[in-house]
N, C-alpha and C positions, 0 to 999 in steps of 0.2 A: 238346157237343152231345146230342140228346135227340131218338135214333129209335126207333122199335119196328120190328118185322118186317113190321106192316104197310106202314109207310113203304117201307122196302125192297124189299117186293115190288111194291107200287105202281112203284117208280123203276124196276126192271129191266123191268116189263110194259110201260112209258112207252117203254125203250130196243127193246126186242124189234120191238114193233108200231109205232113210229116217230112217234106222237103221242099227245099226252095225252089226249082222248078214248076212244080205242081202249084206251090204258093201264087208265082208267077205268074203262071197262066190265068186263074181264078180273079186273081187282081187286073187282069188285061195288063201285064207289064211284061217287058222282055226279061230272062234271066238276068242281063246284064244290068239292066237298070234294076232290078229289085234287089241282087247282090247289092249295088252301090247305096243304095237306100239304108239296107241292113245294115254295111260298115259306117253308113253315116251316124247311124242311130247309137252303134258302137261307140264310134269315137265318140260321140258327144257327152255318151254317159261315163265314157272312161271305165269300161266293164264290158265282158260279153255275154251276149243275151242267148246265144245260140250254140250247142255243143255240135260238132258236124261231127259223122261217123260214117261210115261206109255205108250203112242203109238209111241214112237221112239224119234229120236235125232234131233233136231233144231240147227243153228249154232250160239255161244254167237258173240257178235260184233267181238272179234277180231279172230272166227272163220270166220267170213264173210271176213275179211282184208284178212285171211291165203287163204282163195278159191280162191280170186281175184287174189294172187301172184300165186298159185298153177297152177290155168290155165295158166297163162303166160307163165309160166317157163316149162310145160308140153309141151306147142305148141312149145316152142322153142325147147324142146329135140326133138321134132318129125322132126322139121324142119332141125335140123342138121344130125338125124338120114339120112331122106331123102338127103341132099346133100352129103353123104358120102355114101349113094346107088348107086349114079351117077357112082360113080367110080367102083362099081361093075355089077354084071349082071343082068339086069332088075331091077322094081322099086319094095321098099318094104315098108311094113308099115300095119297101122291097121285104117278103117275107123269107125268114130262113125256114125252110121245113125240111126235116130228116126222117126217113123213111128206111124200113128195111125192104128185102128183095121183091116180095108179093106185092107190098102196096105200090112200090114205084116202076113195077111192071104192068100189073094184071089189071089195080083198081085206081090209079090217078091220072092217065094220062088224057083222058076224055074230058073227068073232073075239072082237073087242073087247063085244059085248052078252054072249055067253057068258061072257067072262071076269068082268065085273061082276056078273052074278047069281052067279056061283060065288064071289065073293072081294066081298062087300056091304061091307067096311072098306075097300075101296082104289076111291080115283076115278083117273079118266087125264085130263088137262089135254094135249088131241090140238089139234095145228095142223100146218097144210099150207105147206111152204114149197119153193123148188128145192132140189136135192141138194147145192150148193155151198154154199149157205148152212145145212143141217143138219151138215154135217160141221164148218161153223168154231163152228156152237152147243156142239155135242159137244166141241169141243178145249176152249171156255172153260169147259166147264163149265155150260152153260147148259140143257141136258135130259140126260135119263137115257139115254132111247134114240132111235136114228134108222131110218126104213128109207129108201134113196138107191139111185139107179141108180149101176151099176159103172162109168158112166161118168165118175165124179167121183174125184179123189185121196183116199183112205181109209189112207193112210201115216201110222201113229204111232194108228189107231183098231182094232179089234179088229172083226171080221165075220164072220158068218153068211150062206149064202145063204138067201133068202127066197122070190123066186118067180120065173121065168122070165116077161119082160114085154114081147115086142116090141110096138114100135108099126108101125103099118100106113097106107096110105093108102085111105082110100075116096072113090069118085067118083059121082057119078050116072050112071044108064043112058043111054049115047050119048054120052057125054062122050068128049074126044079121047082121054084118057090112059087111059079104062075096059079097052081091048084091050092095054094092058102087062101083060107077065108080072111086071116088076120096076120100079124107077125110083128113082134118086136124088132126096134131096130138093129140089138144084139145080135139077132139072129140070122140077120142078111149080112154080116161081114165079111162072113168066108169067100165070099162071092164079090166079081168084079163089078164096078160102078163106072157112070158117066156123071161126073161134076161140073158144077158152074165153074167159073174163074175164079183165081184164089181173092181176087175184091169183092167176090160176090156177099153179102152178107149172110145169104142163108147155105153156101159152101162153108164158110168160117161156122157157122152154127152148127151145121152136121158134123164135121170132124172134131168141133171139141164133145158133143155128146159122143163121138167114138171111143175118145181118151177119156170119158167119162167113166165107161164102162171096161178101158185096159186095151182099147183096141185101136186098128185104127184102119179107113177107108181103102181097100183096095182100088187106086183109082186108076182106068187105063186112059182115058184123056178127059179131057173139061171142052166144054161147049160154052159159044155164047147166044146167053138166054135158053128160055124153056123151048123154046119154039126148036133148035138145035139139039138141046138133049135130046128131046122126045123122038125126033128124028134118026139120032144114032140108038135109041134102045130097040125102035122100031126094026132096024137092021140086026137088031142080036148083040150087040158089043158088050152090054151088062143092063146094071139095074139104074135105078134114080131114083130120087122124091123129090117131088113136084107137087106144089100148093093143089088140089083139087081144084080149084076155079082155073088151073090152066090145062087140066085135063078137058074138063067140062066145054071147053071152047075148039078142044080139037076136033078137025072134021070127022076123023072116023080113028077109031080105038080097037079094029079089027085084028092090028097088028102087033099089040100089046095088052096085058092083062093090069088092070088096078087093084093092090090090096091094100085095106085099110093097117095101120100102125096103129098098136094100140098102148104105145108109149105116150105118157099124160101130156107132153111137151109138142107132141105131134097134134093135137086135138087142140088146137089153139083161138084165140078169137086176138084180132087187132083193135089196139086202144089208140085214141087218139090224147094226146096229154102236151101240159103246159105246165110252167110252176104256177101260174095264177090265171085263169081264162078270162077273168073279170078284170085282170088289170093288162092285158095284151092293148096295142097298139091298137087303135081304128083298123088299120091294113091289114093286121093279124086275123084281129076280131072278124074282120071281111072271109076272110079265106077260112075260118074257123067254121063260121056259118056256113057256108057252103059244102064243108066235108062232113058236116054232125050229120047222122041219119036220120 
């Protein structure tokens, strides 16, 4: 076996993203170079590590075993780097932070920018995922910190309250639902929607909630970000569900009406979580301290 840390990081990036092209991009490698490294790893082991399909790749049983060991080895390498950095000036390292849609777009840009400015030796690997996938990644040791909705199971993880983050319905002026004082999500599903992109954690969450009540969202168009979504609602295209914080920073709400949702999952709180706050490496502890309320 002749693997290096670049091979292992590439392999985990491919698994996390679900395809070789995205994994190569995250590893700052060309697709050809990434494919050659994976083929060399498989040849060295004498077995396939990935099952390749039309929708991406999944690990074989051997690939799952490699992933478990790769995560351990890379964590040990990070800790080695940290221990040696103690002999130099300042803390060095990269924190992997996984977040849901609202956290990554509404709450974190300024906080993370200030953190990076104040910690020039630290980098952040930031990725948007649905909350359930974030908790799974934390349990597998695939990330340092996560920010998730309190609607997901966080047993066996440690958590800290981060922000109150209720979701609300916005409707164009004159829409039949605009006069309501409160609504359930199910009551809205006979109407047209504007939604976020298919890769958005919030879009995935809302479509799953619709399926839970035996319905589907009637999505007319998908917008890139909350600003684009709200601009389309003001033009009467359809309804949308957004975090209340996005409505509060909108310059004018004269063109749409904001209606509270009475579903328990919509009245949510975001939580910071990790496997064990006390055992985070120093560079992840530094980010935790910056994020903690």
